C-alpha positions in Angstrom: 173.5 60.1 272.1 171.4 62.0 274.6 171.1 62.0 278.4 168.0 62.8 280.5 168.6 64.8 283.6 166.2 65.0 286.6 163.4 67.4 286.3 163.6 70.7 288.2 161.1 73.5 289.0 163.3 76.3 287.5 166.1 76.2 284.9 168.5 79.2 284.9 170.4 79.7 281.6 173.7 81.3 282.3 176.0 81.5 285.4 177.0 85.1 285.1 176.2 88.1 287.3 172.4 87.8 286.5 172.2 84.0 286.7 174.0 83.7 290.0 171.9 86.5 291.4 168.7 84.8 290.3 169.8 81.5 291.8 170.6 83.3 295.1 167.1 84.9 295.1 165.5 81.5 294.6 167.4 80.2 297.6 166.3 83.3 299.6 162.7 83.6 298.6 161.7 80.2 297.2 163.7 77.7 299.3 161.3 74.8 298.3 161.8 75.2 294.6 164.4 73.0 292.9 166.6 74.5 290.2 169.6 73.9 287.9 171.9 76.3 286.1 173.2 75.5 282.6 176.4 77.4 281.8 178.2 77.0 278.4 181.6 78.1 279.8 183.9 76.2 282.2 183.5 78.7 285.1 180.9 81.1 286.5 181.1 84.9 286.0 179.9 85.4 282.5 181.3 88.6 281.1 183.7 88.9 284.1 185.2 85.5 283.3 185.2 85.8 279.5 186.9 89.3 279.2 190.5 89.3 280.4 192.0 92.3 278.7 194.3 94.6 280.7 192.4 96.8 283.2 189.0 95.4 282.6 186.6 97.0 285.1 183.0 97.9 285.7 181.7 101.0 283.9 179.0 101.4 286.6 179.7 102.1 290.3 179.8 98.9 292.4 177.3 100.1 294.9 174.6 99.7 292.3 176.3 97.1 290.2 176.4 94.7 293.1 173.5 92.7 294.4 170.9 94.4 296.6 171.0 91.4 299.0 174.8 91.4 299.3 176.1 95.0 299.7 179.5 95.9 298.1 182.0 96.3 300.9 185.2 97.0 299.1 186.5 100.6 299.2 186.6 100.9 295.4 183.6 102.4 293.7 184.8 101.2 290.3 186.2 97.6 290.5 188.4 95.6 288.2 187.3 92.4 286.6 189.1 90.1 289.1 187.3 91.7 292.1 183.9 91.4 290.4 184.6 87.8 289.5 185.6 87.1 293.2 182.4 88.9 294.4 180.2 86.6 292.2 182.1 83.5 293.3 181.7 84.5 297.0 178.0 85.1 296.5 177.5 81.8 294.8 179.3 80.0 297.7 177.5 81.9 300.4 174.1 80.8 299.0 175.3 77.3 298.1 174.3 77.6 294.4 177.6 76.4 292.9 176.7 72.8 293.1 173.7 73.4 291.0 175.7 74.6 288.0 176.2 72.3 285.0 179.3 73.7 283.3 180.0 73.3 279.5 176.3 72.8 278.9 175.2 75.1 276.1 171.5 75.4 275.7 170.4 75.0 272.1 166.6 74.6 272.3 163.7 74.9 274.6 160.2 73.4 273.8 157.0 74.3 275.7 154.3 71.7 275.9 150.8 73.0 276.7 149.6 69.5 277.3 152.3 68.7 279.8 152.7 72.2 281.2 156.5 72.2 281.2 159.6 73.0 279.1 161.9 70.4 277.6 165.3 72.0 277.3 168.2 70.5 275.3 171.8 71.4 275.9 175.0 70.3 274.2 177.5 69.0 276.8 180.7 70.1 275.0 183.1 67.9 277.0 181.3 64.6 276.0 179.6 65.8 272.8 176.3 64.5 274.1 173.0 66.3 274.0 171.4 66.6 277.5 167.7 67.1 278.1 166.0 68.4 281.2 162.3 69.3 281.9 161.4 72.3 284.0 158.3 74.3 284.9 159.9 77.7 284.5 162.9 79.2 282.5 164.9 82.2 283.7 167.1 83.2 280.8 170.1 85.0 282.2 172.4 84.9 279.2 172.1 88.6 278.4 172.0 89.9 274.9 175.7 89.8 273.9 177.2 87.3 271.5 179.9 85.6 273.6 181.4 83.8 270.6 182.4 86.7 268.4 182.9 90.5 269.0 182.1 93.1 266.3 185.0 93.6 263.9 184.5 96.0 261.0 185.7 94.9 257.6 188.7 97.2 257.1 190.5 96.9 253.8 194.1 95.6 253.8 194.0 93.8 257.2 195.6 90.8 255.5 198.6 93.0 254.5 199.3 94.2 258.0 202.5 92.6 259.3 201.7 93.2 263.0 199.1 91.5 265.3 195.4 92.3 265.4 193.6 91.5 268.6 189.9 91.8 269.7 189.5 92.4 273.5 186.8 89.8 273.6 189.5 87.1 272.8 192.6 88.6 274.5 195.6 86.3 274.0 197.2 85.1 277.3 200.7 85.7 276.0 200.3 89.0 274.3 203.4 91.1 275.0 202.8 94.8 274.3 205.8 96.1 276.2 207.8 98.6 274.2 205.5 98.1 271.2 203.6 100.6 269.1 200.0 100.1 269.8 196.8 101.5 268.2 193.5 101.0 270.0 190.6 101.4 267.6 187.5 102.6 269.4 186.2 105.2 271.8 183.9 103.3 274.1 184.3 101.8 277.6 186.7 99.1 276.4 189.1 101.6 274.7 189.2 104.1 277.5 190.0 101.2 279.9 192.8 99.8 277.8 194.5 103.1 277.0 195.5 104.2 280.6 196.2 100.6 281.7 198.6 99.9 278.8 200.1 103.4 278.3 202.9 103.0 280.8 204.4 100.0 279.1 204.1 100.7 275.4 206.6 102.5 273.1 203.6 104.5 271.8 199.9 104.3 272.3 197.2 105.9 270.1 193.5 105.7 270.6 192.0 106.0 267.1 188.4 107.0 267.0 186.0 107.8 264.3 184.0 110.0 266.6 184.2 110.9 270.3 182.3 109.6 273.3 181.2 111.5 276.4 183.6 110.7 279.3 183.0 111.6 282.9 185.7 111.6 285.6 184.5 109.9 288.8 186.4 109.3 292.1 187.7 105.7 292.5 186.4 105.8 296.1 183.1 107.5 296.8 183.6 110.3 299.4 180.1 109.8 300.9 180.7 106.1 301.3 184.0 106.7 303.0 182.4 109.2 305.4 179.5 106.9 306.2 181.8 104.0 306.9 183.3 106.0 309.8 180.0 106.1 311.6 177.9 103.1 310.4 178.4 99.4 309.8 179.8 98.7 306.3 176.6 97.1 305.1 174.4 100.1 306.2 176.9 102.5 304.6 176.8 100.5 301.4 173.0 100.5 301.2 172.7 104.2 301.8 175.4 104.9 299.2 173.5 102.6 296.8 170.4 104.7 297.0 172.3 107.9 296.7 173.9 106.5 293.5 170.5 105.4 292.2 169.0 108.8 292.7 172.0 110.5 291.1 171.9 108.3 288.1 168.2 109.0 287.6 168.8 112.7 288.0 171.6 112.8 285.4 169.6 110.8 282.9 166.5 113.1 283.4 168.8 116.1 283.0 170.1 114.6 279.7 166.6 114.4 278.4 165.3 117.8 279.6 168.4 119.9 279.5 170.9 118.2 277.2 172.8 121.4 276.4 173.5 122.1 280.1 174.7 118.6 280.8 176.8 118.6 277.6 178.4 121.9 278.7 179.2 120.6 282.2 180.8 117.3 280.9 183.0 119.2 278.3 184.0 121.8 280.8 185.2 119.0 283.1 187.3 117.6 280.3 188.9 121.0 279.6 189.8 121.2 283.3 191.6 117.9 283.0 193.4 118.5 279.7 194.0 122.3 279.7 192.9 125.1 277.5 195.4 124.2 274.7 194.0 120.8 274.1 191.6 120.3 271.2 188.6 119.1 273.2 186.2 120.1 270.4 187.8 117.6 268.0 188.6 114.7 270.4 186.0 114.8 273.2 182.9 116.5 271.8 180.4 114.0 270.4 177.9 114.8 267.7 175.0 113.5 269.8 173.5 114.5 273.2 174.5 112.9 276.5 172.9 109.5 277.1 171.9 109.1 273.5 174.7 106.6 273.9 176.1 105.2 277.1 178.2 107.7 279.2 181.7 106.4 279.9 183.4 106.8 283.2 187.1 107.1 284.1 188.1 106.6 287.7 190.3 109.4 289.1 190.8 110.7 285.6 193.2 108.0 284.6 192.6 108.4 280.9 193.2 112.2 281.1 196.3 111.7 283.1 197.8 109.4 280.4 197.1 112.0 277.7 198.5 114.9 279.8 201.7 113.0 280.6 202.2 112.1 276.9 201.8 108.4 277.5 198.8 108.2 275.2 197.4 110.2 272.2 193.9 110.5 270.8 193.5 110.7 267.0 190.1 111.4 265.5 189.9 110.3 261.9 188.6 107.7 259.5 190.4 104.6 258.4 191.2 104.4 254.7 192.9 101.0 254.9 195.5 98.9 256.6 199.0 98.4 255.1 202.1 96.5 256.0 203.3 99.1 258.6 199.9 100.0 260.2 196.9 102.1 259.3 196.5 104.7 256.6 193.9 107.4 257.6 191.7 109.2 255.2 193.4 112.5 256.1 196.6 111.0 254.7 198.2 110.4 258.2 199.9 107.1 258.7 199.8 105.3 262.1 202.6 102.7 262.3 201.8 99.9 264.7 203.1 96.5 266.0 199.7 95.7 267.6 196.2 96.9 266.6 193.5 96.3 269.2 189.9 96.3 267.7 187.9 97.8 270.6 185.2 98.2 268.1 182.3 96.8 270.1 180.1 93.8 270.6 177.6 91.8 268.6 174.2 91.1 270.1 172.4 87.8 270.2 169.0 87.7 271.8 168.5 85.1 274.6 171.8 83.4 273.8 170.6 82.2 270.4 168.4 79.5 271.9 165.7 78.2 269.6 162.4 78.4 271.5 159.2 76.5 270.4 155.7 76.4 271.7 153.7 73.3 270.9 156.2 72.4 268.1 155.9 75.9 266.5 159.1 77.9 266.4 158.9 81.1 268.4 159.7 84.4 266.7 160.6 86.9 269.5 160.4 89.9 267.2 156.7 89.3 266.9 156.2 89.5 270.7 155.8 92.4 273.1 157.8 92.4 276.3 155.9 92.4 279.6 157.3 94.3 282.6 160.7 94.3 280.9 161.1 90.5 281.4 158.3 88.2 280.1 156.7 88.0 276.7 153.2 88.2 275.3 151.5 84.7 275.0 154.7 82.9 276.1 154.2 80.8 279.3 156.5 80.4 282.2 159.6 82.2 280.9 161.4 85.3 282.0 164.4 87.1 280.3 166.8 89.2 282.4 168.0 92.4 280.8 169.5 95.3 282.6 169.2 99.1 282.2 170.9 101.0 279.4 171.0 104.2 281.5 172.0 102.7 284.9 173.6 99.6 286.4 172.6 96.3 284.9 172.2 94.6 288.2 169.5 97.0 289.5 167.0 95.6 287.0 168.4 92.0 287.2 167.7 92.1 291.0 164.1 93.3 290.4 163.5 90.7 287.7 164.6 87.8 289.9 162.6 89.1 292.9 159.4 89.5 290.7 159.8 85.9 289.3 160.2 84.6 292.9 156.9 86.3 293.8 155.2 84.8 290.8 156.5 81.3 291.7 155.3 81.7 295.3 151.8 82.8 294.2 151.6 79.9 291.7 152.6 77.4 294.5 150.2 78.9 297.0 147.2 79.0 294.6 148.0 75.7 292.8 148.7 77.3 289.4 150.9 75.6 286.8 151.1 78.3 284.2 151.5 82.0 284.1 151.2 83.8 280.7 151.2 87.6 279.8 148.1 88.3 277.6 147.7 91.6 275.9 144.3 93.2 276.4 143.3 96.2 274.2 145.5 98.1 271.8 149.1 98.8 272.2 151.3 101.0 270.0 154.7 99.5 269.0 158.0 101.0 270.1 161.6 99.7 269.9 162.7 97.7 272.9 166.1 99.6 273.2 165.7 103.3 272.5 169.4 103.7 272.3 171.6 104.9 269.4 174.8 102.9 270.2 176.2 101.1 267.2 175.8 97.6 268.7 172.1 98.3 269.3 171.4 99.8 265.8 173.2 96.8 264.1 170.9 94.3 265.9 167.6 96.1 266.4 165.7 93.7 264.1 166.6 90.7 266.4 164.7 92.0 269.4 161.1 91.9 270.7 158.9 95.0 270.8 157.7 97.1 273.6 154.5 99.0 273.9 153.5 102.6 274.7 151.9 101.8 278.0 152.3 99.6 281.1 152.8 96.7 281.5 154.2 96.6 278.0 156.5 99.6 278.2 160.0 99.3 279.7 160.6 102.8 281.3 164.3 102.4 282.1 163.6 103.9 285.5 164.6 102.0 288.7 162.3 103.9 291.0 159.2 103.2 288.9 160.3 99.6 288.5 161.0 99.2 292.2 157.5 100.4 293.0 155.7 98.2 290.5 158.0 95.1 290.6 159.0 95.0 294.2 156.2 96.7 296.1 153.3 96.3 293.6 150.8 93.5 293.7 150.6 90.6 291.2 146.9 91.1 290.3 147.6 92.3 286.8 144.7 91.9 284.5 147.1 91.2 281.6 148.8 88.3 283.5 146.9 85.1 283.2 147.2 82.3 285.8 146.0 78.8 285.0 
């Protein structure tokens, strides 16, 4: 059975941070446009509703991770998952977008008709088991590029022999009791360094087992400049000024990592040595083989990870896994790590555009053959934008710019009487990978993604200032953007 919903101007796929932000921007900038949101889960929040492991928090500061139109007003620069979820809920309520969300509607396909100049979108309503269809003029895909169904779990030998419990943080059990248990956390990324200090005070023992180290930076939980500004300015003004300070600092650090990687490497490692002391083996456990920002830099608020190690509540082991056995994990060095619980903080799988099947005039669309336009639209694909954040800065900075740019496009189309907008490549463009990033989750899924070019508007520069100028302040008279 299938059900036909009323047609809307814009369909937003996903009610996470990006989807809610896009809906709010539509309310602010395109108040006459109708819209709906399809969300596969039972609540809004996306990542911040799905992930419920202990201590989950942002790995970006909240002054840049929050929406530009709703300044972050909490004192914490790094916020836990519950605070972020409440912030998204408050924003949705403030702009009256919650009533437009269709929960438990998983989009499975979207078909563009050139004859009718609209999309027909089909979603599976999981509660009823029915397929629901809706037509719309424009699609804003805000489902990100993570696979929300399954996290990445390496195929370790002997896991079936292990007598303890194996958990992936993406599917954290509600009743997991780790008090006074021997816990091993496999991984060295943002999830692992969040779990370790949070759990360390309650476990019998806790080991973070890593194959190779990650760069970790200690940052203050409360930003000193923000605290000073709040004494003299309204909170909203202080937050906006702090946001721009953070933006400029992020760009500076990233440029330093490209131009003087050795200097930044030396600084980061010297800060770790200050935290852990001269006797700690920083070279083995905290010195990566790659340069800073070849993979994402991890942040620990007020050095909580280092405190757990200094106080003996947690230990870092750098080694390779040989196999699991009944008692725990046998390492290739011969060391045995006994465990009651093993947590696979081994990363995420990627799924481009939520795995939705797109068709144009009954021909299946292969995104890997397309070039990305302005970091959001696709060559020869009408009336569709995809929200993806920065890899070297806060996700929401780019999500905000994308939503704002789409609103400007929609307003121009309404004013001029256009029905269709399509990026068209003019002249030659050299191909480059979309995500120039050596993180494992990117390398495993590189072949799923569209391409970028070596020049504007087909190159995604990962630079907020450049994007702010071109997407927020620049005009829409782009010779490679066709309006009909």
